[in-house]
All heavy atoms as a GROMACS GRO file, in nm:
protein
  574
    1MET      N    1   9.424  16.233  21.235
    1MET     CA    2   9.547  16.196  21.292
    1MET      C    3   9.642  16.168  21.170
    1MET      O    4   9.771  16.164  21.188
    1MET     CB    5   9.539  16.079  21.375
    1MET     CG    6   9.471  16.107  21.510
    1MET     SD    7   9.536  15.999  21.636
    1MET     CE    8   9.480  16.088  21.775
    2SER      N    9   9.594  16.118  21.071
    2SER     CA   10   9.677  16.076  20.954
    2SER      C   11   9.768  16.194  20.899
    2SER      O   12   9.890  16.180  20.863
    2SER     CB   13   9.599  16.026  20.837
    2SER     OG   14   9.678  15.989  20.732
    3SER      N   15   9.707  16.320  20.888
    3SER     CA   16   9.783  16.437  20.848
    3SER      C   17   9.890  16.470  20.935
    3SER      O   18   9.995  16.518  20.893
    3SER     CB   19   9.686  16.549  20.819
    3SER     OG   20   9.636  16.597  20.938
    4SER      N   21   9.875  16.450  21.070
    4SER     CA   22   9.976  16.486  21.164
    4SER      C   23  10.096  16.390  21.149
    4SER      O   24  10.198  16.438  21.152
    4SER     CB   25   9.923  16.466  21.301
    4SER     OG   26  10.026  16.486  21.405
    5ALA      N   27  10.070  16.264  21.122
    5ALA     CA   28  10.184  16.170  21.098
    5ALA      C   29  10.254  16.202  20.968
    5ALA      O   30  10.383  16.194  20.965
    5ALA     CB   31  10.135  16.024  21.088
    6ASP      N   32  10.179  16.242  20.866
    6ASP     CA   33  10.247  16.279  20.731
    6ASP      C   34  10.332  16.410  20.755
    6ASP      O   35  10.432  16.412  20.699
    6ASP     CB   36  10.136  16.309  20.628
    6ASP     CG   37  10.068  16.182  20.592
    6ASP    OD1   38  10.119  16.077  20.612
    6ASP    OD2   39   9.964  16.199  20.531
    7THR      N   40  10.283  16.505  20.831
    7THR     CA   41  10.356  16.624  20.861
    7THR      C   42  10.499  16.594  20.932
    7THR      O   43  10.589  16.648  20.910
    7THR     CB   44  10.277  16.722  20.938
    7THR    OG1   45  10.154  16.754  20.859
    7THR    CG2   46  10.350  16.847  20.950
    8SER      N   47  10.478  16.512  21.032
    8SER     CA   48  10.581  16.467  21.127
    8SER      C   49  10.699  16.401  21.034
    8SER      O   50  10.812  16.429  21.051
    8SER     CB   51  10.546  16.382  21.239
    8SER     OG   52  10.654  16.337  21.305
    9SER      N   53  10.667  16.306  20.956
    9SER     CA   54  10.750  16.237  20.861
    9SER      C   55  10.826  16.334  20.769
    9SER      O   56  10.931  16.318  20.744
    9SER     CB   57  10.694  16.113  20.799
    9SER     OG   58  10.592  16.161  20.702
   10PHE      N   59  10.746  16.437  20.716
   10PHE     CA   60  10.804  16.529  20.628
   10PHE      C   61  10.893  16.621  20.699
   10PHE      O   62  11.008  16.648  20.639
   10PHE     CB   63  10.686  16.613  20.566
   10PHE     CG   64  10.742  16.730  20.474
   10PHE    CD1   65  10.790  16.698  20.346
   10PHE    CD2   66  10.734  16.859  20.525
   10PHE    CE1   67  10.839  16.786  20.269
   10PHE    CE2   68  10.783  16.956  20.439
   10PHE     CZ   69  10.838  16.918  20.311
   11THR      N   70  10.866  16.668  20.818
   11THR     CA   71  10.966  16.740  20.896
   11THR      C   72  11.083  16.671  20.927
   11THR      O   73  11.186  16.722  20.920
   11THR     CB   74  10.889  16.787  21.035
   11THR    OG1   75  10.765  16.862  20.991
   11THR    CG2   76  10.974  16.880  21.107
   12THR      N   77  11.077  16.547  20.958
   12THR     CA   78  11.204  16.459  20.977
   12THR      C   79  11.278  16.443  20.868
   12THR      O   80  11.402  16.455  20.864
   12THR     CB   81  11.148  16.323  21.029
   12THR    OG1   82  11.065  16.329  21.146
   12THR    CG2   83  11.277  16.234  21.070
   13LEU      N   84  11.224  16.430  20.741
   13LEU     CA   85  11.295  16.410  20.621
   13LEU      C   86  11.361  16.541  20.582
   13LEU      O   87  11.489  16.550  20.555
   13LEU     CB   88  11.198  16.372  20.504
   13LEU     CG   89  11.261  16.370  20.369
   13LEU    CD1   90  11.360  16.243  20.368
   13LEU    CD2   91  11.146  16.337  20.260
   14VAL      N   92  11.292  16.655  20.593
   14VAL     CA   93  11.350  16.779  20.560
   14VAL      C   94  11.462  16.823  20.666
   14VAL      O   95  11.567  16.875  20.628
   14VAL     CB   96  11.246  16.893  20.563
   14VAL    CG1   97  11.303  17.031  20.544
   14VAL    CG2   98  11.156  16.873  20.431
   15GLY      N   99  11.439  16.795  20.792
   15GLY     CA  100  11.541  16.812  20.893
   15GLY      C  101  11.659  16.728  20.872
   15GLY      O  102  11.768  16.788  20.880
   16GLY      N  103  11.642  16.610  20.840
   16GLY     CA  104  11.762  16.526  20.811
   16GLY      C  105  11.838  16.576  20.689
   16GLY      O  106  11.972  16.584  20.678
   17PHE      N  107  11.771  16.622  20.578
   17PHE     CA  108  11.833  16.669  20.462
   17PHE      C  109  11.903  16.802  20.496
   17PHE      O  110  12.018  16.826  20.451
   17PHE     CB  111  11.730  16.690  20.348
   17PHE     CG  112  11.788  16.760  20.238
   17PHE    CD1  113  11.870  16.698  20.139
   17PHE    CD2  114  11.771  16.905  20.212
   17PHE    CE1  115  11.923  16.752  20.030
   17PHE    CE2  116  11.830  16.962  20.098
   17PHE     CZ  117  11.902  16.884  20.008
   18GLY      N  118  11.835  16.891  20.573
   18GLY     CA  119  11.908  17.010  20.620
   18GLY      C  120  12.033  16.997  20.697
   18GLY      O  121  12.137  17.051  20.675
   19LEU      N  122  12.034  16.888  20.779
   19LEU     CA  123  12.147  16.858  20.856
   19LEU      C  124  12.259  16.804  20.754
   19LEU      O  125  12.380  16.854  20.786
   19LEU     CB  126  12.121  16.742  20.961
   19LEU     CG  127  12.230  16.709  21.058
   19LEU    CD1  128  12.279  16.816  21.136
   19LEU    CD2  129  12.194  16.591  21.142
   20VAL      N  130  12.230  16.732  20.669
   20VAL     CA  131  12.338  16.681  20.571
   20VAL      C  132  12.386  16.799  20.492
   20VAL      O  133  12.502  16.813  20.466
   20VAL     CB  134  12.272  16.571  20.472
   20VAL    CG1  135  12.374  16.536  20.357
   20VAL    CG2  136  12.234  16.439  20.559
   21ALA      N  137  12.296  16.883  20.451
   21ALA     CA  138  12.339  16.997  20.373
   21ALA      C  139  12.423  17.098  20.452
   21ALA      O  140  12.527  17.129  20.403
   21ALA     CB  141  12.214  17.080  20.324
   22ILE      N  142  12.402  17.117  20.580
   22ILE     CA  143  12.472  17.200  20.654
   22ILE      C  144  12.622  17.142  20.682
   22ILE      O  145  12.717  17.201  20.673
   22ILE     CB  146  12.417  17.237  20.794
   22ILE    CG1  147  12.291  17.325  20.765
   22ILE    CG2  148  12.507  17.296  20.892
   22ILE    CD1  149  12.205  17.348  20.888
   23THR      N  150  12.614  17.012  20.703
   23THR     CA  151  12.731  16.931  20.734
   23THR      C  152  12.827  16.937  20.601
   23THR      O  153  12.948  16.962  20.614
   23THR     CB  154  12.710  16.785  20.770
   23THR    OG1  155  12.620  16.770  20.877
   23THR    CG2  156  12.836  16.712  20.789
   24LEU      N  157  12.769  16.923  20.483
   24LEU     CA  158  12.848  16.931  20.363
   24LEU      C  159  12.906  17.078  20.341
   24LEU      O  160  13.017  17.092  20.302
   24LEU     CB  161  12.763  16.889  20.244
   24LEU     CG  162  12.733  16.735  20.234
   24LEU    CD1  163  12.638  16.719  20.121
   24LEU    CD2  164  12.867  16.665  20.232
   25LEU      N  165  12.825  17.174  20.365
   25LEU     CA  166  12.869  17.311  20.356
   25LEU      C  167  12.979  17.343  20.457
   25LEU      O  168  13.083  17.408  20.431
   25LEU     CB  169  12.763  17.419  20.383
   25LEU     CG  170  12.652  17.420  20.266
   25LEU    CD1  171  12.538  17.505  20.308
   25LEU    CD2  172  12.725  17.475  20.146
   26VAL      N  173  12.977  17.289  20.586
   26VAL     CA  174  13.074  17.309  20.691
   26VAL      C  175  13.210  17.250  20.640
   26VAL      O  176  13.308  17.300  20.647
   26VAL     CB  177  13.026  17.267  20.816
   26VAL    CG1  178  13.150  17.257  20.913
   26VAL    CG2  179  12.936  17.356  20.869
   27ILE      N  180  13.193  17.124  20.582
   27ILE     CA  181  13.315  17.047  20.538
   27ILE      C  182  13.387  17.125  20.420
   27ILE      O  183  13.503  17.138  20.416
   27ILE     CB  184  13.284  16.909  20.504
   27ILE    CG1  185  13.243  16.826  20.635
   27ILE    CG2  186  13.386  16.836  20.423
   27ILE    CD1  187  13.191  16.687  20.594
   28ALA      N  188  13.295  17.171  20.328
   28ALA     CA  189  13.359  17.241  20.211
   28ALA      C  190  13.416  17.381  20.264
   28ALA      O  191  13.530  17.410  20.195
   28ALA     CB  192  13.243  17.274  20.121
   29GLN      N  193  13.358  17.445  20.359
   29GLN     CA  194  13.429  17.566  20.405
   29GLN      C  195  13.553  17.527  20.477
   29GLN      O  196  13.654  17.604  20.452
   29GLN     CB  197  13.328  17.627  20.514
   29GLN     CG  198  13.402  17.743  20.584
   29GLN     CD  199  13.457  17.855  20.507
   29GLN    OE1  200  13.402  17.884  20.406
   29GLN    NE2  201  13.566  17.906  20.553
   30ILE      N  202  13.566  17.434  20.555
   30ILE     CA  203  13.690  17.385  20.610
   30ILE      C  204  13.801  17.351  20.504
   30ILE      O  205  13.914  17.397  20.519
   30ILE     CB  206  13.676  17.261  20.714
   30ILE    CG1  207  13.596  17.320  20.841
   30ILE    CG2  208  13.811  17.210  20.759
   30ILE    CD1  209  13.540  17.202  20.925
   31VAL      N  210  13.763  17.278  20.404
   31VAL     CA  211  13.845  17.245  20.293
   31VAL      C  212  13.892  17.363  20.217
   31VAL      O  213  14.015  17.390  20.199
   31VAL     CB  214  13.781  17.139  20.204
   31VAL    CG1  215  13.867  17.119  20.083
   31VAL    CG2  216  13.767  17.007  20.270
   32LEU      N  217  13.807  17.456  20.188
   32LEU     CA  218  13.844  17.582  20.130
   32LEU      C  219  13.948  17.660  20.215
   32LEU      O  220  14.042  17.716  20.158
   32LEU     CB  221  13.720  17.670  20.104
   32LEU     CG  222  13.743  17.806  20.031
   32LEU    CD1  223  13.790  17.790  19.892
   32LEU    CD2  224  13.611  17.871  20.030
   33PHE      N  225  13.927  17.676  20.344
   33PHE     CA  226  14.012  17.742  20.432
   33PHE      C  227  14.147  17.687  20.438
   33PHE      O  228  14.246  17.756  20.416
   33PHE     CB  229  13.940  17.743  20.573
   33PHE     CG  230  14.024  17.818  20.673
   33PHE    CD1  231  14.013  17.958  20.672
   33PHE    CD2  232  14.099  17.768  20.769
   33PHE    CE1  233  14.084  18.032  20.766
   33PHE    CE2  234  14.169  17.828  20.867
   33PHE     CZ  235  14.161  17.962  20.867
   34VAL      N  236  14.162  17.554  20.446
   34VAL     CA  237  14.292  17.484  20.465
   34VAL      C  238  14.366  17.495  20.328
   34VAL      O  239  14.482  17.522  20.326
   34VAL     CB  240  14.262  17.337  20.498
   34VAL    CG1  241  14.397  17.267  20.488
   34VAL    CG2  242  14.213  17.326  20.649
   35VAL      N  243  14.290  17.477  20.216
   35VAL     CA  244  14.349  17.482  20.080
   35VAL      C  245  14.407  17.631  20.059
   35VAL      O  246  14.518  17.647  20.005
   35VAL     CB  247  14.257  17.438  19.983
   35VAL    CG1  248  14.307  17.467  19.833
   35VAL    CG2  249  14.230  17.294  19.983
   36ALA      N  250  14.333  17.726  20.102
   36ALA     CA  251  14.373  17.868  20.084
   36ALA      C  252  14.498  17.896  20.167
   36ALA      O  253  14.596  17.960  20.109
   36ALA     CB  254  14.265  17.954  20.119
   37LEU      N  255  14.500  17.858  20.290
   37LEU     CA  256  14.620  17.873  20.374
   37LEU      C  257  14.742  17.797  20.321
   37LEU      O  258  14.843  17.860  20.316
   37LEU     CB  259  14.603  17.828  20.522
   37LEU     CG  260  14.502  17.912  20.604
   37LEU    CD1  261  14.481  17.851  20.748
   37LEU    CD2  262  14.546  18.058  20.608
   38LEU      N  263  14.730  17.678  20.268
   38LEU     CA  264  14.842  17.616  20.206
   38LEU      C  265  14.892  17.685  20.079
   38LEU      O  266  14.999  17.703  20.053
   38LEU     CB  267  14.803  17.467  20.171
   38LEU     CG  268  14.782  17.374  20.287
   38LEU    CD1  269  14.731  17.232  20.249
   38LEU    CD2  270  14.918  17.366  20.365
   39SER      N  271  14.779  17.727  19.996
   39SER     CA  272  14.818  17.808  19.876
   39SER      C  273  14.891  17.941  19.911
   39SER      O  274  14.984  17.982  19.849
   39SER     CB  275  14.687  17.837  19.802
   39SER     OG  276  14.721  17.916  19.683
   40ILE      N  277  14.859  18.003  20.009
   40ILE     CA  278  14.920  18.128  20.059
   40ILE      C  279  15.065  18.110  20.104
   40ILE      O  280  15.155  18.178  20.060
   40ILE     CB  281  14.834  18.199  20.176
   40ILE    CG1  282  14.699  18.249  20.122
   40ILE    CG2  283  14.921  18.322  20.239
   40ILE    CD1  284  14.605  18.292  20.239
   41VAL      N  285  15.074  18.001  20.183
   41VAL     CA  286  15.211  17.974  20.228
   41VAL      C  287  15.316  17.937  20.116
   41VAL      O  288  15.429  17.967  20.125
   41VAL     CB  289  15.204  17.844  20.332
   41VAL    CG1  290  15.346  17.802  20.366
   41VAL    CG2  291  15.128  17.909  20.469
   42ARG      N  292  15.255  17.858  20.012
   42ARG     CA  293  15.339  17.816  19.909
   42ARG      C  294  15.351  17.922  19.792
   42ARG      O  295  15.425  17.898  19.692
   42ARG     CB  296  15.274  17.693  19.851
   42ARG     CG  297  15.288  17.566  19.938
   42ARG     CD  298  15.230  17.442  19.882
   42ARG     NE  299  15.245  17.336  19.982
   42ARG     CZ  300  15.212  17.205  19.948
   42ARG    NH1  301  15.144  17.189  19.840
   42ARG    NH2  302  15.217  17.115  20.040
   43SER      N  303  15.287  18.024  19.803
   43SER     CA  304  15.282  18.132  19.706
   43SER      C  305  15.425  18.195  19.685
   43SER      O  306  15.479  18.225  19.784
   43SER     CB  307  15.181  18.238  19.725
   43SER     OG  308  15.192  18.346  19.631
   44GLU      N  309  15.468  18.205  19.568
   44GLU     CA  310  15.598  18.270  19.540
   44GLU      C  311  15.577  18.415  19.496
   44GLU      O  312  15.680  18.483  19.469
   44GLU     CB  313  15.669  18.192  19.424
   44GLU     CG  314  15.704  18.055  19.462
   44GLU     CD  315  15.774  17.976  19.355
   44GLU    OE1  316  15.801  18.035  19.244
   44GLU    OE2  317  15.806  17.855  19.371
   45ASN      N  318  15.454  18.456  19.483
   45ASN     CA  319  15.430  18.601  19.447
   45ASN      C  320  15.445  18.694  19.559
   45ASN      O  321  15.435  18.818  19.541
   45ASN     CB  322  15.290  18.609  19.380
   45ASN     CG  323  15.278  18.528  19.259
   45ASN    OD1  324  15.371  18.505  19.193
   45ASN    ND2  325  15.155  18.497  19.219
   46TYR      N  326  15.437  18.644  19.682
   46TYR     CA  327  15.439  18.727  19.796
   46TYR      C  328  15.560  18.708  19.896
   46TYR      O  329  15.600  18.596  19.899
   46TYR     CB  330  15.313  18.717  19.884
   46TYR     CG  331  15.191  18.765  19.817
   46TYR    CD1  332  15.110  18.678  19.732
   46TYR    CD2  333  15.151  18.897  19.830
   46TYR    CE1  334  14.988  18.721  19.678
   46TYR    CE2  335  15.038  18.953  19.767
   46TYR     CZ  336  14.959  18.859  19.688
   46TYR     OH  337  14.849  18.904  19.632
   47ALA      N  338  15.608  18.812  19.957
   47ALA     CA  339  15.706  18.801  20.062
   47ALA      C  340  15.633  18.761  20.181
   47ALA      O  341  15.515  18.752  20.188
   47ALA     CB  342  15.772  18.946  20.082
   48SER      N  343  15.717  18.738  20.284
   48SER     CA  344  15.641  18.690  20.410
   48SER      C  345  15.543  18.788  20.474
   48SER      O  346  15.442  18.745  20.529
   48SER     CB  347  15.759  18.663  20.512
   48SER     OG  348  15.834  18.774  20.543
   49GLY      N  349  15.565  18.908  20.446
   49GLY     CA  350  15.462  19.014  20.503
   49GLY      C  351  15.328  19.002  20.435
   49GLY      O  352  15.228  19.011  20.489
   50GLY      N  353  15.335  18.987  20.300
   50GLY     CA  354  15.210  18.978  20.224
   50GLY      C  355  15.149  18.845  20.254
   50GLY      O  356  15.019  18.845  20.265
   51LYS      N  357  15.217  18.737  20.268
   51LYS     CA  358  15.159  18.612  20.310
   51LYS      C  359  15.081  18.627  20.442
   51LYS      O  360  14.976  18.570  20.469
   51LYS     CB  361  15.251  18.504  20.316
   51LYS     CG  362  15.323  18.461  20.172
   51LYS     CD  363  15.414  18.359  20.191
   51LYS     CE  364  15.488  18.326  20.061
   51LYS     NZ  365  15.592  18.222  20.063
   52ALA      N  366  15.157  18.690  20.542
   52ALA     CA  367  15.099  18.709  20.672
   52ALA      C  368  14.968  18.787  20.665
   52ALA      O  369  14.859  18.750  20.746
   52ALA     CB  370  15.199  18.774  20.757
   53LEU      N  371  14.960  18.888  20.577
   53LEU     CA  372  14.836  18.962  20.565
   53LEU      C  373  14.726  18.884  20.512
   53LEU      O  374  14.612  18.907  20.559
   53LEU     CB  375  14.868  19.100  20.486
   53LEU     CG  376  14.940  19.201  20.551
   53LEU    CD1  377  14.969  19.310  20.446
   53LEU    CD2  378  14.874  19.258  20.669
   54TRP      N  379  14.757  18.811  20.412
   54TRP     CA  380  14.658  18.713  20.352
   54TRP      C  381  14.612  18.610  20.443
   54TRP      O  382  14.485  18.576  20.455
   54TRP     CB  383  14.696  18.644  20.229
   54TRP     CG  384  14.682  18.736  20.108
   54TRP    CD1  385  14.770  18.800  20.040
   54TRP    CD2  386  14.562  18.780  20.040
   54TRP    NE1  387  14.715  18.881  19.929
   54TRP    CE2  388  14.576  18.857  19.939
   54TRP    CE3  389  14.434  18.744  20.070
   54TRP    CZ2  390  14.485  18.904  19.859
   54TRP    CZ3  391  14.325  18.788  19.987
   54TRP    CH2  392  14.346  18.875  19.882
   55ALA      N  393  14.706  18.559  20.527
   55ALA     CA  394  14.658  18.468  20.628
   55ALA      C  395  14.576  18.526  20.728
   55ALA      O  396  14.481  18.466  20.781
   55ALA     CB  397  14.794  18.384  20.691
   56LEU      N  398  14.605  18.642  20.773
   56LEU     CA  399  14.528  18.722  20.883
   56LEU      C  400  14.389  18.739  20.821
   56LEU      O  401  14.294  18.727  20.896
   56LEU     CB  402  14.597  18.844  20.910
   56LEU     CG  403  14.534  18.932  21.003
   56LEU    CD1  404  14.522  18.862  21.150
   56LEU    CD2  405  14.607  19.067  21.034
   57ALA      N  406  14.383  18.774  20.697
   57ALA     CA  407  14.250  18.804  20.631
   57ALA      C  408  14.165  18.668  20.624
   57ALA      O  409  14.051  18.673  20.657
   57ALA     CB  410  14.267  18.856  20.486
   58CYS      N  411  14.229  18.553  20.611
   58CYS     CA  412  14.160  18.423  20.611
   58CYS      C  413  14.111  18.395  20.750
   58CYS      O  414  13.997  18.340  20.762
   58CYS     CB  415  14.250  18.319  20.554
   58CYS     SG  416  14.272  18.324  20.377
   59PHE      N  417  14.192  18.429  20.839
   59PHE     CA  418  14.151  18.388  20.999
   59PHE      C  419  14.045  18.496  21.027
   59PHE      O  420  13.952  18.447  21.103
   59PHE     CB  421  14.274  18.401  21.068
   59PHE     CG  422  14.351  18.275  21.075
   59PHE    CD1  423  14.474  18.265  21.024
   59PHE    CD2  424  14.299  18.158  21.134
   59PHE    CE1  425  14.555  18.162  21.022
   59PHE    CE2  426  14.377  18.045  21.136
   59PHE     CZ  427  14.500  18.036  21.079
   60ALA      N  428  14.054  18.621  20.988
   60ALA     CA  429  13.955  18.717  21.041
   60ALA      C  430  13.820  18.701  20.952
   60ALA      O  431  13.713  18.730  21.029
   60ALA     CB  432  14.009  18.860  21.001
   61PHE      N  433  13.822  18.657  20.840
   61PHE     CA  434  13.694  18.646  20.753
   61PHE      C  435  13.710  18.496  20.693
   61PHE      O  436  13.744  18.475  20.574
   61PHE     CB  437  13.689  18.751  20.652
   61PHE     CG  438  13.697  18.890  20.700
   61PHE    CD1  439  13.821  18.949  20.685
   61PHE    CD2  440  13.599  18.946  20.752
   61PHE    CE1  441  13.836  19.077  20.734
   61PHE    CE2  442  13.608  19.074  20.812
   61PHE     CZ  443  13.718  19.144  20.802
   62PRO      N  444  13.674  18.400  20.762
   62PRO     CA  445  13.693  18.249  20.721
   62PRO      C  446  13.627  18.227  20.602
   62PRO      O  447  13.674  18.131  20.533
   62PRO     CB  448  13.642  18.177  20.833
   62PRO     CG  449  13.630  18.275  20.952
   62PRO     CD  450  13.614  18.398  20.908
   63LEU      N  451  13.521  18.282  20.558
   63LEU     CA  452  13.449  18.248  20.437
   63LEU      C  453  13.498  18.350  20.324
   63LEU      O  454  13.532  18.300  20.222
   63LEU     CB  455  13.293  18.256  20.445
   63LEU     CG  456  13.229  18.229  20.316
   63LEU    CD1  457  13.246  18.084  20.272
   63LEU    CD2  458  13.072  18.257  20.332
   64LEU      N  459  13.503  18.470  20.348
   64LEU     CA  460  13.540  18.580  20.250
   64LEU      C  461  13.684  18.572  20.222
   64LEU      O  462  13.718  18.592  20.099
   64LEU     CB  463  13.479  18.714  20.298
   64LEU     CG  464  13.502  18.827  20.198
   64LEU    CD1  465  13.403  18.793  20.073
   64LEU    CD2  466  13.460  18.952  20.262
   65GLY      N  467  13.774  18.559  20.325
   65GLY     CA  468  13.910  18.558  20.296
   65GLY      C  469  13.958  18.452  20.201
   65GLY      O  470  14.032  18.496  20.101
   66PRO      N  471  13.945  18.324  20.219
   66PRO     CA  472  13.981  18.239  20.112
   66PRO      C  473  13.931  18.254  19.975
   66PRO      O  474  13.997  18.236  19.880
   66PRO     CB  475  13.934  18.110  20.175
   66PRO     CG  476  13.927  18.122  20.320
   66PRO     CD  477  13.881  18.253  20.321
   67ILE      N  478  13.805  18.297  19.964
   67ILE     CA  479  13.741  18.329  19.840
   67ILE      C  480  13.807  18.454  19.762
   67ILE      O  481  13.851  18.446  19.652
   67ILE     CB  482  13.593  18.369  19.836
   67ILE    CG1  483  13.524  18.232  19.888
   67ILE    CG2  484  13.532  18.411  19.711
   67ILE    CD1  485  13.373  18.248  19.928
   68LEU      N  486  13.854  18.557  19.847
   68LEU     CA  487  13.917  18.676  19.785
   68LEU      C  488  14.056  18.628  19.744
   68LEU      O  489  14.111  18.675  19.648
   68LEU     CB  490  13.915  18.787  19.892
   68LEU     CG  491  13.801  18.861  19.911
   68LEU    CD1  492  13.810  18.966  20.021
   68LEU    CD2  493  13.754  18.936  19.775
   69TRP      N  494  14.119  18.532  19.816
   69TRP     CA  495  14.255  18.492  19.782
   69TRP      C  496  14.252  18.420  19.651
   69TRP      O  497  14.341  18.459  19.570
   69TRP     CB  498  14.298  18.395  19.891
   69TRP     CG  499  14.424  18.315  19.835
   69TRP    CD1  500  14.428  18.182  19.811
   69TRP    CD2  501  14.554  18.378  19.825
   69TRP    NE1  502  14.562  18.153  19.763
   69TRP    CE2  503  14.644  18.266  19.777
   69TRP    CE3  504  14.618  18.492  19.837
   69TRP    CZ2  505  14.768  18.275  19.737
   69TRP    CZ3  506  14.742  18.504  19.818
   69TRP    CH2  507  14.817  18.412  19.766
   70PHE      N  508  14.161  18.341  19.637
   70PHE     CA  509  14.146  18.263  19.498
   70PHE      C  510  14.110  18.358  19.381
   70PHE      O  511  14.152  18.332  19.271
   70PHE     CB  512  14.066  18.131  19.512
   70PHE     CG  513  14.132  18.038  19.591
   70PHE    CD1  514  14.081  17.983  19.707
   70PHE    CD2  515  14.262  17.974  19.541
   70PHE    CE1  516  14.144  17.885  19.776
   70PHE    CE2  517  14.322  17.874  19.620
   70PHE     CZ  518  14.259  17.828  19.742
   71VAL      N  519  14.028  18.450  19.410
   71VAL     CA  520  13.974  18.544  19.308
   71VAL      C  521  14.082  18.645  19.267
   71VAL      O  522  14.110  18.678  19.154
   71VAL     CB  523  13.840  18.605  19.350
   71VAL    CG1  524  13.808  18.712  19.265
   71VAL    CG2  525  13.741  18.499  19.350
   72ALA      N  526  14.132  18.715  19.379
   72ALA     CA  527  14.212  18.822  19.350
   72ALA      C  528  14.364  18.824  19.398
   72ALA      O  529  14.452  18.878  19.335
   72ALA     CB  530  14.151  18.945  19.434
   73GLY      N  531  14.393  18.745  19.489
   73GLY     CA  532  14.523  18.750  19.554
   73GLY      C  533  14.616  18.657  19.503
   73GLY      O  534  14.732  18.674  19.493
   74LYS      N  535  14.575  18.545  19.453
   74LYS     CA  536  14.662  18.437  19.417
   74LYS      C  537  14.753  18.471  19.303
   74LYS      O  538  14.869  18.430  19.301
   74LYS     CB  539  14.588  18.310  19.384
   74LYS     CG  540  14.670  18.190  19.351
   74LYS     CD  541  14.586  18.059  19.335
   74LYS     CE  542  14.679  17.948  19.310
   74LYS     NZ  543  14.603  17.822  19.294
   75ASN      N  544  14.704  18.545  19.202
   75ASN     CA  545  14.792  18.583  19.090
   75ASN      C  546  14.839  18.716  19.084
   75ASN      O  547  14.915  18.752  18.999
   75ASN     CB  548  14.709  18.558  18.962
   75ASN     CG  549  14.674  18.409  18.944
   75ASN    OD1  550  14.765  18.331  18.983
   75ASN    ND2  551  14.558  18.372  18.894
   76SER      N  552  14.814  18.795  19.197
   76SER     CA  553  14.874  18.933  19.197
   76SER      C  554  15.009  18.929  19.282
   76SER      O  555  15.034  18.823  19.336
   76SER     CB  556  14.774  19.021  19.251
   76SER     OG  557  14.737  18.988  19.387
   77LYS      N  558  15.068  19.040  19.280
   77LYS     CA  559  15.213  19.050  19.340
   77LYS      C  560  15.193  19.166  19.444
   77LYS      O  561  15.133  19.260  19.422
   77LYS     CB  562  15.316  19.076  19.254
   77LYS     CG  563  15.341  18.953  19.160
   77LYS     CD  564  15.464  18.976  19.079
   77LYS     CE  565  15.486  18.848  18.994
   77LYS     NZ  566  15.615  18.843  18.941
   78MET      N  567  15.249  19.142  19.569
   78MET     CA  568  15.269  19.247  19.665
   78MET      C  569  15.409  19.263  19.716
   78MET      O  570  15.468  19.182  19.740
   78MET     CB  571  15.164  19.206  19.779
   78MET     CG  572  15.149  19.308  19.885
   78MET     SD  573  15.013  19.245  20.002
   78MET     CE  574  15.009  19.375  20.114
   0.00000   0.00000   0.00000
């Protein structure tokens, strides 16, 4: 019975850590998304059509869109 109690406490510890990790990842994703949208709106490199396309890309691909914006789109011109 002792090993069952050890396994249960380990599962609880890992489950709690997993929940914290997922929560932090979700918060980071939301922050990245919001910062990318603000950056798109404030960008002087794009006209309104280009901004709309980048915003649409961010909404269509919530993880990939903001990453692509900061890697490729922020400093290019359209």
